[in-house]
Structure formats: C-alpha cells, structure tokens
C-alpha positions in Angstrom: -15.8 15.1 19.3 -16.4 11.4 19.8 -18.4 11.4 16.6 -15.5 13.0 14.7 -13.2 10.3 15.9 -15.7 7.6 15.0 -16.3 9.0 11.6 -12.5 9.2 11.0 -12.1 5.6 12.1 -14.9 4.4 9.8 -13.5 6.3 6.9 -10.0 4.8 7.4 -11.6 1.3 7.8 -13.5 1.6 4.5 -10.5 3.0 2.7 -8.6 -0.1 3.8 -11.3 -2.3 2.2 -10.8 -0.4 -1.1 -7.1 -0.8 -0.9 -7.5 -4.6 -0.3 -9.9 -4.8 -3.3 -7.4 -3.0 -5.5 -4.6 -5.3 -4.4 -6.8 -8.3 -5.0 -7.7 -7.1 -8.5 -4.0 -6.6 -9.4 -3.1 -10.1 -8.0 -6.0 -11.7 -10.0 -4.8 -9.8 -13.2 -1.3 -11.1 -12.7 -2.6 -14.7 -12.3 -4.7 -14.4 -15.5 -1.8 -12.8 -17.5 0.5 -15.7 -16.3 -1.8 -18.3 -18.0 -0.5 -19.9 -21.2 -1.7 -18.6 -24.6 -4.6 -20.3 -26.2 -5.5 -20.8 -29.9 -8.6 -18.5 -29.6 -10.6 -16.2 -27.4 -13.2 -18.9 -26.4 -10.4 -21.3 -25.3 -8.7 -18.5 -23.3 -12.0 -17.4 -21.8 -12.7 -21.0 -20.7 -9.2 -21.4 -19.2 -9.6 -18.1 -17.3 -13.0 -19.1 -16.0 -11.6 -22.5 -14.9 -8.6 -20.8 -13.2 -10.8 -18.3 -11.4 -13.2 -21.0 -10.2 -10.5 -23.4 -9.1 -8.2 -20.9 -7.5 -10.5 -18.3 -6.0 -14.1 -19.3 -5.8 -15.5 -19.8 -2.3 -12.3 -18.8 -0.5 -13.0 -16.1 2.0 -10.2 -15.3 4.4 -10.7 -13.1 7.5 -10.9 -9.4 6.8 -7.5 -7.9 6.2 -5.9 -11.3 5.9 -5.3 -11.1 2.1 -1.7 -10.7 1.1 -1.5 -10.6 -2.8 1.6 -12.4 -4.0 1.6 -14.6 -0.9 -1.2 -17.0 -1.8 -4.1 -14.7 -1.0 -7.6 -15.7 -1.9 -10.6 -13.8 -3.3 -14.2 -13.4 -2.2 -17.2 -14.5 -4.2 -17.9 -10.8 -5.0 -14.4 -10.3 -6.4 -14.6 -13.4 -8.5 -18.0 -12.4 -9.9 -16.7 -8.9 -10.9 -13.7 -10.5 -12.6 -15.9 -13.0 -14.5 -18.2 -10.2 -15.6 -15.3 -8.2 -16.8 -13.8 -11.2 -18.7 -17.1 -12.1 -20.3 -17.8 -8.5 -21.3 -14.4 -8.2 -23.0 -14.8 -11.5 -24.7 -18.2 -10.6 -26.0 -17.0 -7.3 -27.3 -14.5 -8.9 -29.7 
C-alpha cells in the first residue's frame, strides 16, 4: 500500500516536470516568433541563437518556479533542445 502511494506520487511529480517543459517550450516559441523579421535564414538563425543565449542560457530557477509569460527562464537542457531544433530546421532549407 505504501508503495502504491509512493508510485503515484512519483508519477504525478514526473508528469509535472513534463508539463513545465511543455510550458517552457511554448514560451520559448512565443519569444522566437516575436523577433523581428530578417533578410535571410542565416540572419534569422543568428538572431534566434543570440536571443536564446542572452535570454535563457545558464538560468536555472528552482524546480517548479517557472511561470511562462512572467519572466520564466529555461535550463541548459531546454536551450540545447531548442538550438538543435532551430539548427535542424535551418539546415533542412
């Protein structure tokens, strides 16, 4: 019985991590979409990389402290995933 409760609590805890990650991804996408248009893909990719680095890199708040839309920050792992996604899209064009 105690293990069932523990398992349930762990599952709920991990699901919250996933929810936070989805919220962060949406907030990062909004920030990227709000950037001004550029003349070409390379210029836009550079602007996005600069924005991600200056705005999000190295910022790691306490677990559960992220509030997208209220100045939340992103972890190194989230920034790396976003950069890989951006670089992959740019390379595919």
